[in-house]
C-alpha positions as CSV (number, residue, x, y, z in Angstrom):
1,M,21.3,19.2,-76.7
2,S,23.9,21.5,-78.2
3,T,23.4,25.3,-78.3
4,R,23.0,25.1,-82.1
5,T,20.0,22.7,-81.9
6,R,18.5,24.0,-78.7
7,P,14.9,25.1,-79.3
8,F,14.4,28.8,-79.9
9,S,12.6,30.8,-77.2
10,L,8.8,31.0,-78.0
11,R,7.3,33.0,-75.2
12,R,8.7,36.4,-76.2
13,L,7.2,36.1,-79.7
14,L,4.0,34.2,-78.8
15,L,2.5,36.0,-75.8
16,P,2.3,39.7,-77.1
17,A,1.0,38.4,-80.4
18,L,-1.5,36.0,-78.8
19,L,-2.9,38.9,-76.7
20,A,-3.0,41.2,-79.7
21,G,-4.9,38.5,-81.6
22,L,-7.4,38.1,-78.8
23,A,-8.0,41.8,-78.3
24,G,-10.7,41.9,-81.0
25,C,-11.4,41.9,-84.7
26,V,-9.8,44.2,-87.2
27,A,-11.9,46.9,-88.8
28,P,-14.9,45.6,-90.8
29,G,-14.0,45.4,-94.5
30,T,-10.4,44.6,-93.9
31,P,-9.3,42.1,-96.5
32,A,-8.7,38.7,-94.9
33,T,-6.1,36.2,-96.2
34,D,-5.1,32.7,-95.2
35,R,-1.4,33.4,-96.0
36,A,1.5,35.4,-94.8
37,E,5.0,35.9,-96.2
38,V,7.8,35.7,-93.7
39,L,11.6,35.6,-93.8
40,G,11.8,38.5,-96.2
41,G,9.3,36.9,-98.6
42,T,11.3,33.6,-98.9
43,M,8.5,31.5,-97.2
44,T,4.7,31.7,-97.3
45,L,2.7,30.4,-94.3
46,V,-0.8,29.2,-95.2
47,A,-3.5,27.9,-92.9
48,P,-6.3,25.5,-93.7
49,K,-9.6,26.7,-95.0
50,G,-11.6,29.1,-92.7
51,F,-8.5,30.4,-90.9
52,C,-7.2,33.9,-91.7
53,V,-4.2,35.9,-90.6
54,D,-4.8,38.4,-87.7
55,P,-2.7,41.3,-89.0
56,G,-2.1,42.7,-85.6
57,S,-0.6,39.4,-84.4
58,R,2.4,39.3,-86.7
59,R,5.9,39.5,-85.2
60,E,9.2,39.6,-87.1
61,E,12.4,39.5,-85.1
62,R,15.9,38.2,-85.6
63,A,14.9,35.2,-83.4
64,G,12.1,34.2,-85.7
65,S,8.7,35.0,-87.3
66,F,5.3,34.6,-85.6
67,V,1.8,34.6,-87.2
68,L,-1.6,33.9,-85.7
69,W,-4.7,32.8,-87.6
70,G,-8.3,33.1,-86.4
71,N,-11.8,32.8,-87.8
72,C,-11.9,34.5,-91.3
73,A,-15.4,35.8,-90.6
74,A,-14.4,37.4,-87.3
75,I,-11.1,38.7,-88.7
76,S,-12.7,40.4,-91.7
77,G,-16.0,41.4,-90.0
78,D,-17.8,39.7,-92.8
79,P,-20.3,37.0,-91.6
80,A,-20.3,35.5,-95.1
81,A,-16.5,34.8,-95.1
82,P,-15.4,31.2,-94.6
83,K,-15.4,29.8,-91.0
84,P,-13.1,27.1,-89.7
85,P,-14.6,23.8,-88.6
86,Y,-13.4,24.3,-85.0
87,R,-13.4,27.1,-82.5
88,A,-9.7,27.6,-82.3
89,M,-6.8,29.7,-83.4
90,L,-3.6,28.5,-85.1
91,T,-0.1,29.8,-84.6
92,A,3.2,29.3,-86.5
93,T,6.6,30.3,-85.2
94,V,9.5,29.9,-87.7
95,G,12.8,30.0,-85.9
96,P,16.5,29.7,-86.8
97,E,18.1,27.1,-89.0
98,G,19.0,23.8,-87.2
99,A,22.5,22.3,-87.3
100,G,21.1,19.4,-89.4
101,P,17.8,17.7,-90.2
102,V,15.3,18.8,-87.5
103,E,13.9,15.2,-87.3
104,A,17.3,14.0,-86.0
105,T,17.0,16.3,-83.0
106,F,13.5,15.2,-81.9
107,P,14.8,13.3,-78.9
108,G,16.7,16.4,-77.7
109,F,13.6,18.5,-78.2
110,E,11.5,16.2,-76.1
111,R,14.1,16.2,-73.3
112,F,14.3,20.0,-73.4
113,F,10.5,20.6,-73.3
114,R,10.2,18.2,-70.3
115,S,12.9,20.2,-68.5
116,G,12.3,23.3,-66.3
117,A,13.8,25.6,-69.0
118,G,11.7,24.0,-71.7
119,R,8.5,24.2,-69.8
120,A,9.3,27.9,-68.9
121,A,9.7,28.6,-72.7
122,L,6.3,27.1,-73.4
123,A,4.4,28.8,-70.5
124,R,2.5,32.0,-71.2
125,S,3.5,33.1,-67.7
126,G,7.2,32.0,-68.1
127,A,6.8,29.8,-65.0
128,P,7.8,26.2,-65.6
129,D,5.4,24.8,-62.9
130,D,2.5,26.2,-64.9
131,V,3.2,23.7,-67.8
132,E,2.8,20.0,-68.0
133,I,3.7,17.8,-71.0
134,L,0.8,15.3,-71.2
135,K,1.7,13.3,-74.3
136,V,4.5,13.2,-76.8
137,R,4.2,11.3,-80.1
138,R,5.9,11.3,-83.5
139,S,4.1,11.3,-86.8
140,G,6.3,11.4,-89.8
141,H,8.3,14.7,-89.8
142,L,6.2,16.1,-86.9
143,L,7.0,15.8,-83.2
144,L,3.6,16.3,-81.5
145,L,3.2,17.5,-77.9
146,K,0.0,17.7,-75.9
147,I,0.5,20.5,-73.4
148,R,-1.4,21.8,-70.4
149,D,-0.6,25.5,-69.6
150,R,-2.2,26.7,-66.4
151,S,-0.9,30.2,-66.7
152,S,-3.4,32.9,-65.7
153,V,-3.0,35.6,-68.4
154,Q,-5.6,38.2,-68.6
155,G,-7.2,38.6,-72.0
156,A,-6.3,35.1,-73.3
157,P,-9.5,33.0,-73.3
158,V,-7.9,29.9,-74.6
159,S,-8.1,26.3,-73.3
160,E,-5.4,25.2,-70.9
161,T,-4.8,22.1,-73.0
162,Y,-3.6,22.2,-76.6
163,W,-1.4,20.4,-79.2
164,R,1.8,21.7,-80.7
165,A,3.9,20.3,-83.5
166,I,7.7,20.8,-83.9
167,T,9.0,20.3,-87.5
168,G,11.5,21.6,-89.9
169,L,10.6,24.0,-92.8
170,A,13.5,24.9,-95.1
171,G,15.8,23.6,-92.4
172,R,14.3,26.0,-89.9
173,I,13.0,24.9,-86.5
174,T,9.3,25.5,-86.7
175,A,6.4,25.3,-84.1
176,L,2.8,25.0,-85.2
177,S,0.0,25.1,-82.6
178,V,-3.7,24.6,-82.3
179,L,-5.2,26.8,-79.5
180,P,-8.8,25.8,-78.8
181,L,-10.9,28.7,-77.5
182,E,-12.0,28.4,-73.9
183,G,-15.0,26.1,-73.7
184,A,-14.4,24.6,-77.1
185,S,-14.4,20.8,-77.2
186,I,-11.9,19.6,-79.8
187,S,-10.7,16.0,-79.6
188,D,-7.0,15.1,-79.7
189,T,-7.6,13.4,-83.0
190,A,-9.1,16.5,-84.5
191,Q,-6.3,18.7,-83.2
192,I,-3.7,16.4,-84.6
193,R,-5.4,16.2,-87.9
194,L,-5.6,20.0,-88.0
195,L,-1.9,20.3,-87.3
196,T,-1.1,17.8,-90.0
197,D,-3.3,19.7,-92.5
198,F,-1.6,23.0,-91.4
199,D,1.8,21.5,-92.0
200,A,0.7,20.2,-95.4
201,T,-0.7,23.5,-96.6
202,I,2.6,25.2,-95.8
203,R,4.7,22.6,-97.5
204,A,2.4,22.8,-100.6
205,A,2.8,26.5,-100.8
206,N,6.6,26.3,-100.7
207,P,7.5,23.3,-102.8
208,E,10.9,24.5,-104.1
209,T,12.0,26.2,-100.8
210,I,11.2,23.2,-98.6
211,A,12.0,20.4,-101.1
212,G,15.5,21.9,-101.5
213,S,16.2,22.2,-97.8
214,P,17.6,19.7,-95.3
215,K,15.0,17.0,-94.5
216,G,12.7,18.0,-91.6
C-alpha cells in the first residue's frame, strides 16, 4: 500500500475522545443534536435516531475529525429524549483524501489492518498483540471489520468486540464504528445494520458533497 493510500492513524484521535465521552453526561439541559459539522463546515455527520453528539468528544486535527455519539437521553440529561435501540456508542473519523476511489484500496486496507502496524493503529493501548481481526467482509461501498481489542484502558467500559466500517466520504478515508457498552448483547447482524444506517444518514445529509466526489 502506498503512503498516499495508507490508512490514517486512528488511535491518537479516538482514545482521548472515547475516554472523554465515557467520563459522564454533559450538564442537564444541554441541547442534544444528532449532527456535527466537520471539515470547516463542508461536511455534516449525522447519526441514526436516538444517538446524539457528545460535545466533549469532538476532535479536529490536521489528520482528521473525530466525533462520538451516545444515548440522546444521557447526553442531554432529559429522560424524555430519544433513546437508541441498542446500548452502544457510535464514532466517526474522517481522514485525509485518498489517492483515488477508496473502494479500490480495500484489499490494501485489509492487509494493513491485519499487519502489526495496522493492529497497533486500531488498539486502544497501541499494542498490536491486543487486537485480533475476527472477520472481514465487503458490503457495497463499505469494508466491514469485526475487531477484538483486549486493551485494558481505565474508564472505557466498552465491549472487547465491535464492528468498524471503512468507506469513502467526499473522497476522504472514513472509519465508522459501533462500540457496544460492556455487557450489552448486540448481534453481528444488528451492528452491521447500524453501521449501514449510519453511513446512509451521513450520505443523505451531504448529497452534493458526496455525490460530486470520487466514488467511495
